[in-house]
HTML snippet that shows the backbone in 3Dmol.js (N, CA, C, O; Angstrom):
<script src="https://3Dmol.org/build/3Dmol-min.js"></script>
<div id="view" style="width:600px;height:400px;position:relative"></div>
<script>
const pdb = `
ATOM      1  N   UNK A   1      97.643 101.011 126.764  1.00  0.00           N
ATOM      2  CA  UNK A   1      98.182 101.990 125.819  1.00  0.00           C
ATOM      3  C   UNK A   1      99.472 101.541 125.463  1.00  0.00           C
ATOM      4  O   UNK A   1     100.249 101.207 126.357  1.00  0.00           O
ATOM      5  N   UNK A   2      99.825 101.487 124.201  1.00  0.00           N
ATOM      6  CA  UNK A   2     101.190 101.056 123.645  1.00  0.00           C
ATOM      7  C   UNK A   2     102.201 101.967 124.035  1.00  0.00           C
ATOM      8  O   UNK A   2     101.971 103.172 124.144  1.00  0.00           O
ATOM      9  N   UNK A   3     103.341 101.443 124.257  1.00  0.00           N
ATOM     10  CA  UNK A   3     104.505 102.385 124.675  1.00  0.00           C
ATOM     11  C   UNK A   3     105.024 103.103 123.440  1.00  0.00           C
ATOM     12  O   UNK A   3     105.297 102.426 122.449  1.00  0.00           O
ATOM     13  N   UNK A   4     105.178 104.390 123.422  1.00  0.00           N
ATOM     14  CA  UNK A   4     105.606 105.207 122.473  1.00  0.00           C
ATOM     15  C   UNK A   4     106.996 105.799 122.750  1.00  0.00           C
ATOM     16  O   UNK A   4     107.267 105.951 123.941  1.00  0.00           O
ATOM     17  N   UNK A   5     107.904 106.151 121.864  1.00  0.00           N
ATOM     18  CA  UNK A   5     109.166 106.650 122.041  1.00  0.00           C
ATOM     19  C   UNK A   5     109.036 108.275 121.848  1.00  0.00           C
ATOM     20  O   UNK A   5     108.487 108.774 120.865  1.00  0.00           O
ATOM     21  N   UNK A   6     109.531 108.923 122.766  1.00  0.00           N
ATOM     22  CA  UNK A   6     109.410 110.306 122.785  1.00  0.00           C
ATOM     23  C   UNK A   6     110.784 111.024 122.474  1.00  0.00           C
ATOM     24  O   UNK A   6     111.822 110.472 122.837  1.00  0.00           O
ATOM     25  N   UNK A   7     110.822 112.230 121.818  1.00  0.00           N
ATOM     26  CA  UNK A   7     112.052 112.801 121.630  1.00  0.00           C
ATOM     27  C   UNK A   7     112.405 113.703 122.828  1.00  0.00           C
ATOM     28  O   UNK A   7     111.718 113.598 123.843  1.00  0.00           O
ATOM     29  N   UNK A   8     113.464 114.614 122.785  1.00  0.00           N
ATOM     30  CA  UNK A   8     113.714 115.431 123.940  1.00  0.00           C
ATOM     31  C   UNK A   8     112.702 116.502 124.223  1.00  0.00           C
ATOM     32  O   UNK A   8     112.756 117.138 125.275  1.00  0.00           O
ATOM     33  N   UNK A   9     111.783 116.719 123.318  1.00  0.00           N
ATOM     34  CA  UNK A   9     110.692 117.731 123.501  1.00  0.00           C
ATOM     35  C   UNK A   9     109.403 117.131 123.973  1.00  0.00           C
ATOM     36  O   UNK A   9     108.403 117.829 124.144  1.00  0.00           O
ATOM     37  N   UNK A  10     109.425 115.802 124.188  1.00  0.00           N
ATOM     38  CA  UNK A  10     108.289 115.023 124.461  1.00  0.00           C
ATOM     39  C   UNK A  10     107.316 114.765 123.339  1.00  0.00           C
ATOM     40  O   UNK A  10     106.124 114.525 123.530  1.00  0.00           O
ATOM     41  N   UNK A  11     107.867 114.824 122.215  1.00  0.00           N
ATOM     42  CA  UNK A  11     107.003 114.648 120.919  1.00  0.00           C
ATOM     43  C   UNK A  11     107.272 113.252 120.573  1.00  0.00           C
ATOM     44  O   UNK A  11     108.409 112.788 120.649  1.00  0.00           O
ATOM     45  N   UNK A  12     106.148 112.496 120.154  1.00  0.00           N
ATOM     46  CA  UNK A  12     106.194 111.109 119.700  1.00  0.00           C
ATOM     47  C   UNK A  12     106.994 110.954 118.425  1.00  0.00           C
ATOM     48  O   UNK A  12     106.782 111.667 117.445  1.00  0.00           O
ATOM     49  N   UNK A  13     107.945 109.980 118.459  1.00  0.00           N
ATOM     50  CA  UNK A  13     108.795 109.730 117.325  1.00  0.00           C
ATOM     51  C   UNK A  13     108.027 108.576 116.685  1.00  0.00           C
ATOM     52  O   UNK A  13     107.714 107.559 117.305  1.00  0.00           O
ATOM     53  N   UNK A  14     107.740 108.809 115.373  1.00  0.00           N
ATOM     54  CA  UNK A  14     106.913 107.725 114.591  1.00  0.00           C
ATOM     55  C   UNK A  14     107.668 106.397 114.492  1.00  0.00           C
ATOM     56  O   UNK A  14     108.878 106.365 114.267  1.00  0.00           O
ATOM     57  N   UNK A  15     106.959 105.359 114.656  1.00  0.00           N
ATOM     58  CA  UNK A  15     107.628 103.967 114.747  1.00  0.00           C
ATOM     59  C   UNK A  15     107.886 103.455 113.322  1.00  0.00           C
ATOM     60  O   UNK A  15     108.741 102.599 113.097  1.00  0.00           O
ATOM     61  N   UNK A  16     107.141 103.988 112.394  1.00  0.00           N
ATOM     62  CA  UNK A  16     107.407 103.529 111.006  1.00  0.00           C
ATOM     63  C   UNK A  16     107.081 104.671 110.076  1.00  0.00           C
ATOM     64  O   UNK A  16     106.358 105.596 110.447  1.00  0.00           O
ATOM     65  N   UNK A  17     107.591 104.615 108.911  1.00  0.00           N
ATOM     66  CA  UNK A  17     107.473 105.633 107.885  1.00  0.00           C
ATOM     67  C   UNK A  17     106.035 105.262 107.208  1.00  0.00           C
ATOM     68  O   UNK A  17     105.786 104.116 106.832  1.00  0.00           O
ATOM     69  N   UNK A  18     105.137 106.316 107.093  1.00  0.00           N
ATOM     70  CA  UNK A  18     103.859 106.032 106.435  1.00  0.00           C
ATOM     71  C   UNK A  18     103.879 106.629 104.959  1.00  0.00           C
ATOM     72  O   UNK A  18     104.865 107.221 104.522  1.00  0.00           O
ATOM     73  N   UNK A  19     102.839 106.449 104.305  1.00  0.00           N
ATOM     74  CA  UNK A  19     102.744 106.935 102.995  1.00  0.00           C
ATOM     75  C   UNK A  19     102.810 108.505 103.078  1.00  0.00           C
ATOM     76  O   UNK A  19     102.680 109.105 104.145  1.00  0.00           O
ATOM     77  N   UNK A  20     103.018 109.112 101.888  1.00  0.00           N
ATOM     78  CA  UNK A  20     103.045 110.633 101.896  1.00  0.00           C
ATOM     79  C   UNK A  20     101.690 111.090 102.327  1.00  0.00           C
ATOM     80  O   UNK A  20     100.693 110.486 101.931  1.00  0.00           O
ATOM     81  N   UNK A  21     101.611 111.999 103.022  1.00  0.00           N
ATOM     82  CA  UNK A  21     100.341 112.597 103.541  1.00  0.00           C
ATOM     83  C   UNK A  21     100.511 113.407 104.754  1.00  0.00           C
ATOM     84  O   UNK A  21     101.521 114.072 104.987  1.00  0.00           O
ATOM     85  N   UNK A  22      99.516 113.326 105.494  1.00  0.00           N
ATOM     86  CA  UNK A  22      99.452 114.087 106.753  1.00  0.00           C
ATOM     87  C   UNK A  22      99.565 113.090 107.997  1.00  0.00           C
ATOM     88  O   UNK A  22      98.895 112.060 108.071  1.00  0.00           O
ATOM     89  N   UNK A  23     100.412 113.473 108.893  1.00  0.00           N
ATOM     90  CA  UNK A  23     100.656 112.552 110.078  1.00  0.00           C
ATOM     91  C   UNK A  23     100.490 113.513 111.257  1.00  0.00           C
ATOM     92  O   UNK A  23     100.930 114.663 111.284  1.00  0.00           O
ATOM     93  N   UNK A  24      99.815 112.915 112.207  1.00  0.00           N
ATOM     94  CA  UNK A  24      99.612 113.690 113.511  1.00  0.00           C
ATOM     95  C   UNK A  24     100.435 113.065 114.555  1.00  0.00           C
ATOM     96  O   UNK A  24     100.421 111.860 114.810  1.00  0.00           O
ATOM     97  N   UNK A  25     101.273 114.101 115.243  1.00  0.00           N
ATOM     98  CA  UNK A  25     101.890 113.673 116.507  1.00  0.00           C
ATOM     99  C   UNK A  25     101.275 114.322 117.707  1.00  0.00           C
ATOM    100  O   UNK A  25     100.576 115.329 117.595  1.00  0.00           O
ATOM    101  N   UNK A  26     101.533 113.743 118.867  1.00  0.00           N
ATOM    102  CA  UNK A  26     101.041 114.445 120.105  1.00  0.00           C
ATOM    103  C   UNK A  26     102.241 114.627 121.011  1.00  0.00           C
ATOM    104  O   UNK A  26     103.074 113.747 121.226  1.00  0.00           O
ATOM    105  N   UNK A  27     102.257 115.891 121.541  1.00  0.00           N
ATOM    106  CA  UNK A  27     103.183 116.233 122.523  1.00  0.00           C
ATOM    107  C   UNK A  27     102.664 115.913 123.907  1.00  0.00           C
ATOM    108  O   UNK A  27     101.850 116.654 124.459  1.00  0.00           O
ATOM    109  N   UNK A  28     103.126 114.828 124.462  1.00  0.00           N
ATOM    110  CA  UNK A  28     102.547 114.350 125.746  1.00  0.00           C
ATOM    111  C   UNK A  28     102.670 115.114 126.842  1.00  0.00           C
ATOM    112  O   UNK A  28     101.933 114.862 127.796  1.00  0.00           O
ATOM    113  N   UNK A  29     103.559 116.127 126.922  1.00  0.00           N
ATOM    114  CA  UNK A  29     103.788 117.051 127.983  1.00  0.00           C
ATOM    115  C   UNK A  29     102.565 117.951 128.303  1.00  0.00           C
ATOM    116  O   UNK A  29     102.245 118.268 129.448  1.00  0.00           O
ATOM    117  N   UNK A  30     101.874 118.354 127.104  1.00  0.00           N
ATOM    118  CA  UNK A  30     100.812 119.190 127.232  1.00  0.00           C
ATOM    119  C   UNK A  30      99.566 118.654 126.463  1.00  0.00           C
ATOM    120  O   UNK A  30      98.487 119.239 126.551  1.00  0.00           O
ATOM    121  N   UNK A  31      99.720 117.607 125.759  1.00  0.00           N
ATOM    122  CA  UNK A  31      98.642 116.994 124.944  1.00  0.00           C
ATOM    123  C   UNK A  31      98.287 117.707 123.620  1.00  0.00           C
ATOM    124  O   UNK A  31      97.278 117.445 122.965  1.00  0.00           O
ATOM    125  N   UNK A  32      99.186 118.607 123.298  1.00  0.00           N
ATOM    126  CA  UNK A  32      98.910 119.289 121.982  1.00  0.00           C
ATOM    127  C   UNK A  32      99.097 118.397 120.824  1.00  0.00           C
ATOM    128  O   UNK A  32      99.953 117.517 120.915  1.00  0.00           O
ATOM    129  N   UNK A  33      98.428 118.511 119.787  1.00  0.00           N
ATOM    130  CA  UNK A  33      98.566 117.699 118.535  1.00  0.00           C
ATOM    131  C   UNK A  33      99.134 118.652 117.468  1.00  0.00           C
ATOM    132  O   UNK A  33      98.795 119.833 117.392  1.00  0.00           O
ATOM    133  N   UNK A  34     100.052 118.037 116.620  1.00  0.00           N
ATOM    134  CA  UNK A  34     100.777 118.721 115.559  1.00  0.00           C
ATOM    135  C   UNK A  34     100.509 117.863 114.310  1.00  0.00           C
ATOM    136  O   UNK A  34     100.612 116.636 114.338  1.00  0.00           O
ATOM    137  N   UNK A  35     100.183 118.514 113.285  1.00  0.00           N
ATOM    138  CA  UNK A  35     100.046 117.843 112.045  1.00  0.00           C
ATOM    139  C   UNK A  35     101.158 118.123 111.135  1.00  0.00           C
ATOM    140  O   UNK A  35     101.499 119.267 110.833  1.00  0.00           O
ATOM    141  N   UNK A  36     101.762 116.967 110.669  1.00  0.00           N
ATOM    142  CA  UNK A  36     103.053 117.107 109.865  1.00  0.00           C
ATOM    143  C   UNK A  36     102.541 116.791 108.439  1.00  0.00           C
ATOM    144  O   UNK A  36     102.427 115.644 108.004  1.00  0.00           O
ATOM    145  N   UNK A  37     102.242 117.919 107.752  1.00  0.00           N
ATOM    146  CA  UNK A  37     101.826 117.657 106.282  1.00  0.00           C
ATOM    147  C   UNK A  37     103.069 117.285 105.471  1.00  0.00           C
ATOM    148  O   UNK A  37     104.170 117.802 105.661  1.00  0.00           O
ATOM    149  N   UNK A  38     102.808 116.340 104.545  1.00  0.00           N
ATOM    150  CA  UNK A  38     103.803 115.880 103.634  1.00  0.00           C
ATOM    151  C   UNK A  38     104.777 114.922 104.258  1.00  0.00           C
ATOM    152  O   UNK A  38     105.746 114.571 103.586  1.00  0.00           O
ATOM    153  N   UNK A  39     104.615 114.472 105.464  1.00  0.00           N
ATOM    154  CA  UNK A  39     105.483 113.544 106.145  1.00  0.00           C
ATOM    155  C   UNK A  39     105.712 112.278 105.365  1.00  0.00           C
ATOM    156  O   UNK A  39     104.758 111.627 104.940  1.00  0.00           O
ATOM    157  N   UNK A  40     106.919 111.929 105.178  1.00  0.00           N
ATOM    158  CA  UNK A  40     107.125 110.680 104.328  1.00  0.00           C
ATOM    159  C   UNK A  40     107.183 110.864 102.830  1.00  0.00           C
ATOM    160  O   UNK A  40     107.561 109.959 102.086  1.00  0.00           O
ATOM    161  N   UNK A  41     106.801 112.051 102.403  1.00  0.00           N
ATOM    162  CA  UNK A  41     106.812 112.352 100.861  1.00  0.00           C
ATOM    163  C   UNK A  41     108.160 111.986 100.054  1.00  0.00           C
ATOM    164  O   UNK A  41     108.164 111.492  98.927  1.00  0.00           O
ATOM    165  N   UNK A  42     109.204 112.279 100.748  1.00  0.00           N
ATOM    166  CA  UNK A  42     110.526 112.169 100.105  1.00  0.00           C
ATOM    167  C   UNK A  42     111.289 110.931 100.582  1.00  0.00           C
ATOM    168  O   UNK A  42     112.504 110.853 100.405  1.00  0.00           O
ATOM    169  N   UNK A  43     110.594 109.966 101.184  1.00  0.00           N
ATOM    170  CA  UNK A  43     111.492 108.948 101.683  1.00  0.00           C
ATOM    171  C   UNK A  43     112.205 108.103 100.694  1.00  0.00           C
ATOM    172  O   UNK A  43     113.221 107.482 101.005  1.00  0.00           O
ATOM    173  N   UNK A  44     111.674 108.070  99.478  1.00  0.00           N
ATOM    174  CA  UNK A  44     112.357 107.282  98.420  1.00  0.00           C
ATOM    175  C   UNK A  44     113.254 108.176  97.507  1.00  0.00           C
ATOM    176  O   UNK A  44     113.789 107.683  96.514  1.00  0.00           O
ATOM    177  N   UNK A  45     113.412 109.427  97.823  1.00  0.00           N
ATOM    178  CA  UNK A  45     114.189 110.370  97.096  1.00  0.00           C
ATOM    179  C   UNK A  45     115.493 110.816  97.799  1.00  0.00           C
ATOM    180  O   UNK A  45     115.459 111.410  98.877  1.00  0.00           O
ATOM    181  N   UNK A  46     116.668 110.506  97.145  1.00  0.00           N
ATOM    182  CA  UNK A  46     117.873 110.896  97.831  1.00  0.00           C
ATOM    183  C   UNK A  46     117.943 112.413  98.102  1.00  0.00           C
ATOM    184  O   UNK A  46     117.444 113.174  97.274  1.00  0.00           O
ATOM    185  N   UNK A  47     118.486 112.858  99.126  1.00  0.00           N
ATOM    186  CA  UNK A  47     118.657 114.210  99.352  1.00  0.00           C
ATOM    187  C   UNK A  47     120.064 114.614  98.945  1.00  0.00           C
ATOM    188  O   UNK A  47     120.994 114.411  99.726  1.00  0.00           O
ATOM    189  N   UNK A  48     120.253 115.146  97.821  1.00  0.00           N
ATOM    190  CA  UNK A  48     121.615 115.420  97.298  1.00  0.00           C
ATOM    191  C   UNK A  48     121.994 116.898  97.661  1.00  0.00           C
ATOM    192  O   UNK A  48     121.629 117.877  97.009  1.00  0.00           O
ATOM    193  N   UNK A  49     122.779 116.932  98.794  1.00  0.00           N
ATOM    194  CA  UNK A  49     123.271 118.329  99.285  1.00  0.00           C
ATOM    195  C   UNK A  49     124.736 118.577  98.804  1.00  0.00           C
ATOM    196  O   UNK A  49     125.562 117.667  98.741  1.00  0.00           O
ATOM    197  N   UNK A  50     124.968 119.715  98.509  1.00  0.00           N
ATOM    198  CA  UNK A  50     126.383 120.188  98.330  1.00  0.00           C
ATOM    199  C   UNK A  50     127.146 120.081  99.658  1.00  0.00           C
ATOM    200  O   UNK A  50     126.721 120.709 100.627  1.00  0.00           O
ATOM    201  N   UNK A  51     128.241 119.328  99.761  1.00  0.00           N
ATOM    202  CA  UNK A  51     128.896 119.161 101.057  1.00  0.00           C
ATOM    203  C   UNK A  51     129.509 120.477 101.462  1.00  0.00           C
ATOM    204  O   UNK A  51     129.860 120.621 102.633  1.00  0.00           O
ATOM    205  N   UNK A  52     129.661 121.424 100.608  1.00  0.00           N
ATOM    206  CA  UNK A  52     130.195 122.772 101.019  1.00  0.00           C
ATOM    207  C   UNK A  52     129.170 123.648 101.739  1.00  0.00           C
ATOM    208  O   UNK A  52     129.532 124.654 102.349  1.00  0.00           O
ATOM    209  N   UNK A  53     127.890 123.270 101.671  1.00  0.00           N
ATOM    210  CA  UNK A  53     126.877 124.007 102.392  1.00  0.00           C
ATOM    211  C   UNK A  53     126.808 123.631 103.843  1.00  0.00           C
ATOM    212  O   UNK A  53     126.724 122.434 104.116  1.00  0.00           O
ATOM    213  N   UNK A  54     126.835 124.522 104.798  1.00  0.00           N
ATOM    214  CA  UNK A  54     126.760 124.390 106.224  1.00  0.00           C
ATOM    215  C   UNK A  54     125.340 124.644 106.522  1.00  0.00           C
ATOM    216  O   UNK A  54     124.904 125.789 106.407  1.00  0.00           O
ATOM    217  N   UNK A  55     124.475 123.535 106.949  1.00  0.00           N
ATOM    218  CA  UNK A  55     123.118 123.743 107.315  1.00  0.00           C
ATOM    219  C   UNK A  55     122.912 124.612 108.590  1.00  0.00           C
ATOM    220  O   UNK A  55     121.771 124.976 108.872  1.00  0.00           O
ATOM    221  N   UNK A  56     123.816 124.908 109.257  1.00  0.00           N
ATOM    222  CA  UNK A  56     123.641 125.635 110.514  1.00  0.00           C
ATOM    223  C   UNK A  56     123.827 127.177 110.147  1.00  0.00           C
ATOM    224  O   UNK A  56     123.684 127.997 111.053  1.00  0.00           O
ATOM    225  N   UNK A  57     124.105 127.558 109.003  1.00  0.00           N
ATOM    226  CA  UNK A  57     124.348 128.931 108.480  1.00  0.00           C
ATOM    227  C   UNK A  57     123.315 129.255 107.394  1.00  0.00           C
ATOM    228  O   UNK A  57     122.765 128.336 106.787  1.00  0.00           O
ATOM    229  N   UNK A  58     123.033 130.564 107.131  1.00  0.00           N
ATOM    230  CA  UNK A  58     122.100 130.883 106.097  1.00  0.00           C
ATOM    231  C   UNK A  58     122.354 130.182 104.797  1.00  0.00           C
ATOM    232  O   UNK A  58     123.479 130.306 104.313  1.00  0.00           O
ATOM    233  N   UNK A  59     121.560 129.544 104.239  1.00  0.00           N
ATOM    234  CA  UNK A  59     121.781 128.627 103.067  1.00  0.00           C
ATOM    235  C   UNK A  59     121.891 129.569 101.806  1.00  0.00           C
ATOM    236  O   UNK A  59     122.825 129.411 101.020  1.00  0.00           O
ATOM    237  N   UNK A  60     120.991 130.494 101.622  1.00  0.00           N
ATOM    238  CA  UNK A  60     120.895 131.245 100.477  1.00  0.00           C
ATOM    239  C   UNK A  60     122.303 131.928 100.141  1.00  0.00           C
ATOM    240  O   UNK A  60     122.929 131.784  99.091  1.00  0.00           O
ATOM    241  N   UNK A  61     122.661 132.675 101.207  1.00  0.00           N
ATOM    242  CA  UNK A  61     123.978 133.457 101.103  1.00  0.00           C
ATOM    243  C   UNK A  61     125.153 132.499 100.736  1.00  0.00           C
ATOM    244  O   UNK A  61     125.991 132.861  99.911  1.00  0.00           O
ATOM    245  N   UNK A  62     125.220 131.279 101.343  1.00  0.00           N
ATOM    246  CA  UNK A  62     126.364 130.287 100.907  1.00  0.00           C
ATOM    247  C   UNK A  62     126.135 129.894  99.491  1.00  0.00           C
ATOM    248  O   UNK A  62     127.125 129.834  98.762  1.00  0.00           O
ATOM    249  N   UNK A  63     124.940 129.613  98.998  1.00  0.00           N
ATOM    250  CA  UNK A  63     124.644 129.064  97.771  1.00  0.00           C
ATOM    251  C   UNK A  63     125.053 130.109  96.698  1.00  0.00           C
ATOM    252  O   UNK A  63     125.675 129.775  95.690  1.00  0.00           O
ATOM    253  N   UNK A  64     124.667 131.426  96.963  1.00  0.00           N
ATOM    254  CA  UNK A  64     125.076 132.455  95.987  1.00  0.00           C
ATOM    255  C   UNK A  64     126.539 132.726  95.897  1.00  0.00           C
ATOM    256  O   UNK A  64     127.054 133.073  94.834  1.00  0.00           O
ATOM    257  N   UNK A  65     127.312 132.549  97.160  1.00  0.00           N
ATOM    258  CA  UNK A  65     128.769 132.664  97.000  1.00  0.00           C
ATOM    259  C   UNK A  65     129.349 131.400  96.374  1.00  0.00           C
ATOM    260  O   UNK A  65     130.302 131.567  95.614  1.00  0.00           O
ATOM    261  N   UNK A  66     128.941 130.248  96.571  1.00  0.00           N
ATOM    262  CA  UNK A  66     129.349 129.124  95.864  1.00  0.00           C
ATOM    263  C   UNK A  66     129.090 129.168  94.497  1.00  0.00           C
ATOM    264  O   UNK A  66     129.938 128.733  93.718  1.00  0.00           O
ATOM    265  N   UNK A  67     127.891 129.695  94.039  1.00  0.00           N
ATOM    266  CA  UNK A  67     127.648 129.848  92.581  1.00  0.00           C
ATOM    267  C   UNK A  67     128.505 130.835  91.921  1.00  0.00           C
ATOM    268  O   UNK A  67     128.817 130.704  90.737  1.00  0.00           O
ATOM    269  N   UNK A  68     128.902 131.827  92.649  1.00  0.00           N
ATOM    270  CA  UNK A  68     129.693 132.794  92.006  1.00  0.00           C
ATOM    271  C   UNK A  68     131.201 132.240  91.889  1.00  0.00           C
ATOM    272  O   UNK A  68     131.882 132.477  90.891  1.00  0.00           O
ATOM    273  N   UNK A  69     131.682 131.472  92.996  1.00  0.00           N
ATOM    274  CA  UNK A  69     132.957 130.856  92.854  1.00  0.00           C
ATOM    275  C   UNK A  69     133.006 129.746  91.682  1.00  0.00           C
ATOM    276  O   UNK A  69     134.002 129.617  90.970  1.00  0.00           O
ATOM    277  N   UNK A  70     131.985 129.052  91.558  1.00  0.00           N
ATOM    278  CA  UNK A  70     131.820 128.042  90.479  1.00  0.00           C
ATOM    279  C   UNK A  70     131.881 128.693  89.103  1.00  0.00           C
ATOM    280  O   UNK A  70     132.513 128.219  88.159  1.00  0.00           O
ATOM    281  N   UNK A  71     131.164 129.832  89.068  1.00  0.00           N
ATOM    282  CA  UNK A  71     131.106 130.656  87.671  1.00  0.00           C
ATOM    283  C   UNK A  71     132.496 131.218  87.346  1.00  0.00           C
ATOM    284  O   UNK A  71     132.887 131.228  86.178  1.00  0.00           O
ATOM    285  N   UNK A  72     133.239 131.676  88.332  1.00  0.00           N
ATOM    286  CA  UNK A  72     134.575 132.092  88.088  1.00  0.00           C
ATOM    287  C   UNK A  72     135.581 131.021  87.732  1.00  0.00           C
ATOM    288  O   UNK A  72     136.476 131.203  86.907  1.00  0.00           O
ATOM    289  N   UNK A  73     135.403 129.965  88.354  1.00  0.00           N
ATOM    290  CA  UNK A  73     136.291 128.859  87.981  1.00  0.00           C
ATOM    291  C   UNK A  73     136.068 128.350  86.616  1.00  0.00           C
ATOM    292  O   UNK A  73     136.984 127.941  85.904  1.00  0.00           O
ATOM    293  N   UNK A  74     134.746 128.388  86.245  1.00  0.00           N
ATOM    294  CA  UNK A  74     134.366 127.956  84.987  1.00  0.00           C
ATOM    295  C   UNK A  74     134.880 128.892  83.811  1.00  0.00           C
ATOM    296  O   UNK A  74     135.259 128.464  82.720  1.00  0.00           O
ATOM    297  N   UNK A  75     134.846 130.090  84.145  1.00  0.00           N
ATOM    298  CA  UNK A  75     135.394 131.202  83.174  1.00  0.00           C
ATOM    299  C   UNK A  75     136.927 131.037  83.159  1.00  0.00           C
ATOM    300  O   UNK A  75     137.530 131.166  82.094  1.00  0.00           O
ATOM    301  N   UNK A  76     137.558 130.763  84.273  1.00  0.00           N
ATOM    302  CA  UNK A  76     139.122 130.533  84.237  1.00  0.00           C
ATOM    303  C   UNK A  76     139.313 129.379  83.362  1.00  0.00           C
ATOM    304  O   UNK A  76     140.170 129.476  82.483  1.00  0.00           O
ATOM    305  N   UNK A  77     138.640 128.303  83.477  1.00  0.00           N
ATOM    306  CA  UNK A  77     138.726 127.060  82.802  1.00  0.00           C
ATOM    307  C   UNK A  77     138.607 127.302  81.304  1.00  0.00           C
ATOM    308  O   UNK A  77     139.476 126.921  80.519  1.00  0.00           O
ATOM    309  N   UNK A  78     137.572 127.908  80.956  1.00  0.00           N
ATOM    310  CA  UNK A  78     137.338 128.228  79.613  1.00  0.00           C
ATOM    311  C   UNK A  78     138.465 129.124  78.952  1.00  0.00           C
ATOM    312  O   UNK A  78     138.977 128.847  77.868  1.00  0.00           O
ATOM    313  N   UNK A  79     138.776 130.158  79.672  1.00  0.00           N
ATOM    314  CA  UNK A  79     139.937 131.076  79.195  1.00  0.00           C
ATOM    315  C   UNK A  79     141.243 130.171  79.057  1.00  0.00           C
ATOM    316  O   UNK A  79     141.988 130.375  78.098  1.00  0.00           O
ATOM    317  N   UNK A  80     141.511 129.282  79.888  1.00  0.00           N
ATOM    318  CA  UNK A  80     142.683 128.549  79.881  1.00  0.00           C
ATOM    319  C   UNK A  80     142.668 127.596  78.588  1.00  0.00           C
ATOM    320  O   UNK A  80     143.668 127.396  77.899  1.00  0.00           O
ATOM    321  N   UNK A  81     141.498 127.077  78.365  1.00  0.00           N
ATOM    322  CA  UNK A  81     141.409 126.140  77.154  1.00  0.00           C
ATOM    323  C   UNK A  81     141.552 126.935  75.836  1.00  0.00           C
ATOM    324  O   UNK A  81     142.090 126.408  74.862  1.00  0.00           O
ATOM    325  N   UNK A  82     141.093 128.155  75.797  1.00  0.00           N
ATOM    326  CA  UNK A  82     141.232 129.038  74.576  1.00  0.00           C
ATOM    327  C   UNK A  82     142.670 129.489  74.321  1.00  0.00           C
ATOM    328  O   UNK A  82     143.136 129.616  73.188  1.00  0.00           O
ATOM    329  N   UNK A  83     143.348 129.723  75.464  1.00  0.00           N
ATOM    330  CA  UNK A  83     144.730 130.153  75.305  1.00  0.00           C
ATOM    331  C   UNK A  83     145.765 128.973  74.803  1.00  0.00           C
ATOM    332  O   UNK A  83     146.859 129.220  74.297  1.00  0.00           O
ATOM    333  N   UNK A  84     145.288 127.768  75.007  1.00  0.00           N
ATOM    334  CA  UNK A  84     146.164 126.634  74.615  1.00  0.00           C
ATOM    335  C   UNK A  84     146.092 126.323  73.193  1.00  0.00           C
ATOM    336  O   UNK A  84     146.767 125.405  72.727  1.00  0.00           O
TER     337      UNK A  84
END
`;
const viewer = $3Dmol.createViewer("view");
viewer.addModel(pdb, "pdb");
viewer.setStyle({}, {cartoon: {color: "spectrum"}});
viewer.zoomTo();
viewer.render();
</script>
């Protein structure tokens, strides 16, 4: 059997990116299989995240707060250009 690399949970780390689809991993600690649907589908797509978003906190609330801040800044910018 070929040597496989396992993560800290005992789950196999894929040795190569496969085409978009379904990939099965095995947790060797208990032999359970897990299906990763869509694995590799975004490998050629850049993940453009707003650097102001903290992924360890609730994303929706942060996004709504940032959206409101951006909308206020845009209103101030437009008001300033009308005054000039």
